Steps between C-alpha positions, in 0.01 A plus 500: 500500500364170368749509211786567742391203714496273190847619406633456852353150518658403168834639609483319835427171324802548277723566798362208696579267211853644478437575135572856405443477126689718257626836618370660180253382238586451136508850351184626670660839552552457873878476479526849346248637754691342787830654387340847521313430823798355686719790378244748636503312832881506508509876432209587729330669205140576601412668170613205287330259740167685480485423128516128582226482766133427445294757690325525734686290755314448829711606798365594839189716504562662161613359169833585348437663164719632220444850645622418853752225419807727530398590858407145602734278305715422807188349657425296188862394445703533822877545453580145616250355253636719218847358564354151501301557179808639324655153535191278502425227249123499453321170460262443208154356554146516361184614673174304508411637155833387353644852476872521576640700786827522689554534873789598722504495879694742717472508878142390563362661186416347165529716190298376203560613142241445230418626155257784453433539133837445340719613790621337818428686824536453872136406549458365854680545828402296802612294796678175425277266699 
């Protein structure tokens, strides 16, 4: 949760300064990831989406895992947010350790995408405070 708070704080600072930075970094692989992710959002494809989520994701009293994602994905990514994410333009930023991440906000929820190993994943979901 501490990492999410750092990311949310960084994102809030960017917005408050009216500086959104580049939509996509210079060939860091996010653009290709985002094309697949936003297409999965547009199609409502839970199976394709599951391959692009870092598990577990805390939600309610029990975590969402790869095993239960198909049954709970509408909780993780409500239909209105999926429509929003299909068209969103994520904002690039760096965390306190200098690692890049991207964030997109839909409704009152922030979706954070970061690299795990060599692949981008939806890594954090939380309220947009």
